[in-house]
C-alpha positions in Angstrom: 10.9 -59.6 58.1 8.2 -57.6 56.3 6.1 -59.0 53.5 6.9 -58.1 50.0 3.5 -59.2 48.6 0.0 -58.3 49.6 -2.8 -60.7 50.1 -3.5 -61.1 46.4 0.1 -61.6 45.4 0.6 -58.0 44.3 3.9 -56.2 44.8 4.2 -53.8 47.7 3.5 -50.3 46.4 6.8 -49.2 48.0 8.7 -51.5 45.6 6.6 -50.6 42.5 7.9 -47.9 40.2 5.6 -44.9 40.3 4.4 -43.0 37.2 6.7 -40.2 38.3 9.7 -42.5 38.2 8.8 -43.8 34.7 8.4 -40.2 33.5 11.8 -39.3 34.9 13.4 -42.3 33.2 11.7 -41.5 29.9 12.8 -37.8 30.2 16.4 -39.0 30.9 16.4 -41.1 27.8 15.0 -38.3 25.7 17.6 -35.9 27.1 20.5 -38.2 26.4 19.1 -38.7 22.8 18.9 -35.0 22.4 22.5 -34.5 23.7 23.7 -37.2 21.2 22.0 -35.5 18.3 23.4 -32.1 19.3 26.9 -33.6 19.6 26.5 -35.2 16.2 25.3 -32.0 14.6 28.2 -30.0 16.3 30.6 -32.6 15.0 29.2 -32.4 11.5 29.2 -28.6 11.7 32.8 -28.5 12.9 33.7 -30.8 10.0 31.9 -28.6 7.5 33.5 -25.5 8.9 36.9 -27.1 8.8 36.3 -28.1 5.2 35.0 -24.7 4.2 38.1 -23.1 5.8 40.4 -25.4 3.8 38.5 -24.5 0.6 38.8 -20.8 1.3 42.5 -21.2 2.0 43.0 -23.0 -1.3 41.0 -20.4 -3.2 43.0 -17.6 -1.6 46.3 -19.3 -2.5 45.1 -19.9 -6.1 44.1 -16.2 -6.4 47.5 -15.1 -5.1 49.2 -17.5 -7.6 47.1 -16.3 -10.5 47.9 -12.7 -9.5 51.6 -13.6 -9.3 51.4 -15.2 -12.8 49.7 -12.1 -14.2 52.5 -9.9 -12.9 55.5 -12.2 -13.7 57.3 -12.8 -16.9 57.0 -16.6 -17.4 60.4 -17.0 -18.9 62.7 -15.0 -16.6 60.5 -15.0 -13.5 61.0 -11.3 -13.0 58.2 -8.7 -13.1 56.5 -8.0 -16.4 55.2 -4.5 -17.4 51.9 -5.1 -15.6 53.8 -6.3 -12.5 56.0 -3.3 -12.5 53.0 -1.0 -12.9 51.3 -2.6 -9.9 54.5 -2.3 -7.8 54.8 1.3 -8.7 51.1 2.0 -8.0 51.5 0.3 -4.6 54.4 2.5 -3.7 53.1 5.7 -5.4 49.3 5.4 -5.6 48.9 8.9 -7.2 50.7 8.9 -10.6 50.4 12.6 -11.1 52.1 13.3 -7.8 55.9 13.7 -7.6 57.2 10.6 -5.9 60.4 10.4 -3.9 63.8 10.5 -5.6 64.5 7.5 -7.8 66.5 6.4 -10.8 65.6 4.4 -13.9 68.0 2.0 -15.6 67.2 0.5 -19.0 69.2 -2.6 -20.0 69.2 -4.1 -23.5 71.1 -7.3 -24.5 73.4 -6.6 -27.4 72.7 -8.5 -30.6 70.3 -11.1 -29.1 68.8 -11.6 -32.5 72.1 -12.9 -33.8 72.2 -15.4 -30.9 68.7 -16.6 -31.9 69.6 -16.9 -35.5 72.8 -18.7 -34.9 72.0 -20.9 -32.0 68.2 -21.0 -31.9 65.6 -19.4 -29.7 66.1 -21.9 -26.9 69.7 -20.6 -26.4 68.4 -17.0 -26.7 65.9 -17.8 -23.9 68.7 -19.1 -21.7 70.7 -15.9 -22.3 67.7 -13.8 -21.2 67.2 -15.9 -18.0 71.0 -15.6 -17.2 70.9 -11.9 -17.7 67.9 -11.4 -15.5 69.5 -13.6 -12.8 72.7 -11.6 -13.0 70.9 -8.3 -12.7 68.8 -9.5 -9.8 72.0 -10.5 -8.0 73.5 -7.0 -8.5 70.6 -4.8 -7.3 69.1 -4.1 -3.9 66.0 -5.8 -2.5 64.2 -2.4 -2.7 64.9 -2.1 -6.4 62.4 -3.4 -8.9 63.5 -5.4 -12.0 61.1 -6.0 -14.9 61.3 -7.4 -18.4 60.1 -4.5 -20.4 60.1 -5.7 -24.0 61.8 -8.6 -25.7 65.5 -8.3 -24.7 64.9 -5.0 -22.7 64.8 -4.9 -18.9 64.0 -1.9 -16.7 65.2 -1.3 -13.2 63.5 1.2 -10.8 65.9 2.3 -8.0 64.2 4.2 -5.2 66.2 6.9 -3.3 68.9 6.9 -6.0 70.5 9.8 -7.9 71.6 9.7 -11.5 75.3 9.4 -10.6 74.7 6.4 -8.4 72.5 4.8 -11.1 75.4 5.4 -13.5 77.7 3.5 -11.1 75.1 0.7 -10.9 75.0 0.4 -14.7 78.8 0.2 -14.9 78.9 -2.4 -12.1 76.2 -4.6 -13.9 77.9 -4.2 -17.3 81.2 -5.4 -15.8 79.5 -8.3 -14.0 78.2 -9.5 -17.3 81.7 -9.9 -18.6 82.3 -12.5 -15.9 79.0 -14.3 -16.4 79.2 -17.8 -17.8 76.9 -17.8 -20.8 75.3 -20.8 -22.7 77.4 -22.3 -25.4 80.4 -20.3 -24.2 78.9 -17.1 -25.7 80.2 -13.6 -25.0 77.2 -11.5 -24.2 77.2 -7.8 -23.5 74.5 -5.2 -22.8 73.8 -1.5 -23.2 72.5 0.7 -20.4 70.4 3.9 -20.4 70.2 5.8 -17.1 68.4 8.8 -15.7 66.9 10.1 -12.5 63.5 11.7 -11.8 63.6 15.5 -12.1 61.6 17.9 -10.0 58.0 18.2 -11.2 58.2 15.0 -13.3 56.1 11.9 -13.2 57.4 8.4 -13.5 56.6 8.1 -17.2 58.8 11.1 -18.0 61.9 9.4 -16.4 61.2 6.2 -18.2 61.0 7.9 -21.6 64.3 9.7 -20.9 66.1 6.5 -19.8 64.9 4.9 -23.0 66.5 7.8 -25.0 69.7 7.3 -23.1 69.6 3.6 -24.0 69.3 4.6 -27.7 72.4 6.7 -27.3 74.3 3.7 -25.8 73.3 1.6 -28.8 74.3 4.3 -31.3 77.7 4.7 -29.6 78.8 1.1 -30.1 76.8 -0.7 -27.4 78.3 -2.4 -24.3 78.3 1.0 -22.5 76.3 3.2 -20.1 74.8 6.5 -21.1 73.1 9.0 -18.8 70.3 11.4 -19.8 
């Protein structure tokens, strides 16, 4: 059996780690430390990226919600004027151009002020909400309903002629007679209807529908008039 020690008690050079071995061991430790640091940094970066992604999603959601609030009537939850304008601009980006055929229907609750004076504004608000919900149920998904002013609502009906809009107004007017209203009230509405004429812009049709609504009010209310 060979000797493990030399004459002076030293280890056999074959069993003694060389400088090269120690260098390799040190390099291995340094490499593992570097890998650990990179993994830690990657983990932290991934965490930061995930956090930033969540923050961006929250900001985008908040932006959409704020935009929705700016375009929605807070009481009835239908479009307001600004929301209707935005919807029309999205469909017809050039207001001076003649858009496709469409009809306009103005709706005005009859004698809402009397309801407010007799039962209070909270009941009047419930009437407004009930009317908006009834109209929403009676129109198509492609139609746009907006609260125009106070007790007035406006419906934009794409691809609709005046005769068809007249039928829609009569259908909605009849539906209101079956509506269950707060405090057992009987609520009616007046309707002004028109359709876009060749060469007109959207504003022209809205003004003419408003004139038709005035005619309906002058003729006893609870009726539909076409201009």
